[in-house]
N, C-alpha and C positions, 0 to 999 in steps of 0.2 A: 273479882278475880275470875269467876266462872265465865262471865261475858267476854273478858279479855282473851281467855283461852279459846272460846268459840270463834272469835274474830280472827285470831292468829291461825286457826285451822283452815279458814276460808281463803287466806292470802297465800299465794304460791311463793315458794322460796325464790331468791334472786336468780338462781341457776336456770330453771325452766323458763322464767320470764325472759331472760337474755336470749335463750335458745329460740323461743317463739318469735322474739323481735328480729333476730337474725334471719330466721326462715321467712318471715314476712317481707323483710327488705330484699331477700334474694328473689322471692316471687315477684315483687314489684319491679325489680330490675329486669327480670326476664320478660315481663309484660312490656315494659318501656322499650327494651331492646327489640322485641318482636315487632312492635309498632314502628320503630325507627327503621327497621329493615324494610318493612312494607312501604313506608314513605319513600325510602331511597330507591327502591325498585320502580316506583312510579316517577320520581323526579328525574332519574338519570335518562330514561327514554324521552321524557318531555323536554329536557335540556338539549338532548341530541337533536330533536326535531327543530327546536327554536334557534339554536346557536348559529347555524349558517345564515339564516335570514336576519337575525339580530346583528351579526357582524357586518353583513352587507348594508343593512339600514344605517348602522353607525358610521360606516365609511361614507355613505352618501350624505348623512347629516353633517359630518365634518367638512365635506366639500361645500355644502350649502352655507354653513356658518362662516366659512372662510370668506365668501363673497357677500353674504347678507348680514353677517354679524350674529351674535348669540341669541338675539331676540327677533321674533317674527315682526317684520315691518308692517305697517298698516296696509290692509288689503291683500296680504299674502299669508297663506295658511300652509304649513308644512305637515304632511301626513306620511305615514309609512308607505313608501313607494310612490308618492305623488306630491306635486306642488300645485296648490290652487291660487289663482291670481284674479283679482277683480278686474273686470274689463276696462274700467276707467284708467288703470295703469298701463294698458296696452293700446288704448284708442285715444286719439286726441279729440275725438267727437264722433258721435254715431253718424254714419258707420266708417268714418275716415280712420285709417291706421296711423298710429304714432310712429310705427316702424323703428328706424334706427335711432330715433330720439328717445325711445323708451329705455330708461336706465334699468328697469326691472328685467326687460328682455335681454339686455346685454349681460346682466348678472346671471340669468338662467343659462344663456349660451355658454358663458364661462364655466359654470358648474358642469354642464353636460359634456363640454369638451374635456375638462379635467377628468371626469369619470370615464370617458371612452379612451382617453390616452393611457389610463392606468390598467394594465392587463388584469389585475385582481378584480376590479369592478366591471370592466368591459366583458369579461367571461360570463358574468351573471346578468347582463343586460340583453334581452332579446329585442326589445322595441321601446322607443320613447314616443308615446302617443299624445299628440296635441289635440285636445277635445274641447269643442264648444258644446254647450248644454241646451238641449231642446225640451221644454216643458210640453208634453203631449196634451192635445185637446181632443174633444170628441169629433171634431171636423177633420176627416182624413185628408181632404184636399188642402186645407190650411196647413196641416202638418207637413205635407209634401213641399209646399212653398217655403215654409220656415226651414225645413231640413236642407233644401237646396241653398238658401241664403246663408245658413250657418255653416254649411260645408265650405262655401266660398270664403267665409270668414276664417275658418280653421286653416284652410290652405294659405290664406294671406298671412296669418300669424306664423305659420311654419316658414314661409318665404322670408318674413322679416327676421325670424330667428337665425336663419342661414345668413341673412345679410349682416346681422350683428356679429356673427363669427363665421366667416366664409369657410374656415377649415372644417366645420361641422358637415357641410354639404360635400366638400371636396373629398374628405377622407372617411366620413362616417354617415353619409347620406342614407345608406340602406338601413340604418337603425331608427329612422324617423318616419312617421306617418301622421296624417291629419284625419280626423273623423268627427262625427256628431254623436253625442251621447245623450240618449233620452233620460229625462229626470222627472221627478214627481211634482215639483213645485216651481213657481216663477222665481222664488228667491234663489234657488240653486242656479238658475240660468244666468245670474250675474257674474259667474266665475268661469274662467278658462282653466282647464286642468291639463297639467303636464304629467302624465302617468308613466312610470317606469315599469315595464312588463318584464319579469325575471325569466331567465332561460331555464331549460330543463336541467342544466348543470347544478343549479341550486337544489332541485329535488333529488338529483342523484347523490349529492353530498349528504342529504338527509338520510337516504336509504342506506348509504355506506355506514353512517354512524349508528343506525338502528340494527345493522347486521348482527352485532355481537349479542344483542338482546333477543334475537329471534332463534338463532341456532344454538 
């Protein structure tokens, strides 16, 4: 009986236990709420930064899928802001151009025309750059020769793109340019890149969205 009385003295009554439990839950809730607020303060500006570009990328992806289908065809890689195409899909044989016979080129021309005809996407496009890829070597003279040849090839691809969709050159020719892009390996040289360079308007939209978090 004495032992039972000693044990009962060490056990707190239900009232204080319930009070301590409630206090603990309140403290835990406060900590969780504080962390949630901190996470929200970080996520909102991050979302404000990414949303305009994500929306533009989604609109371009919808146009690409409309012509190419939901899956990437063999030899074509879709990236954020660019389309990479293996040379074999654009050339009937080195270095002859497939030109108007290239189905891939026709589809790309259709995508770019649709994007430029839509004011929502056109306002965000500064330039569509047709780039051949030059793997640089230690031989400076060889690099010059290769660059000249690849520049001629890039110009030829752009000419064929305009030929596949004449309205591109007629109405939106100022949005296009052809160039040579240095790369680090021979493997990358097998692709032609059609890169969409965004306008400053896209950056302005980001700054506008961030304004309420700054002031």
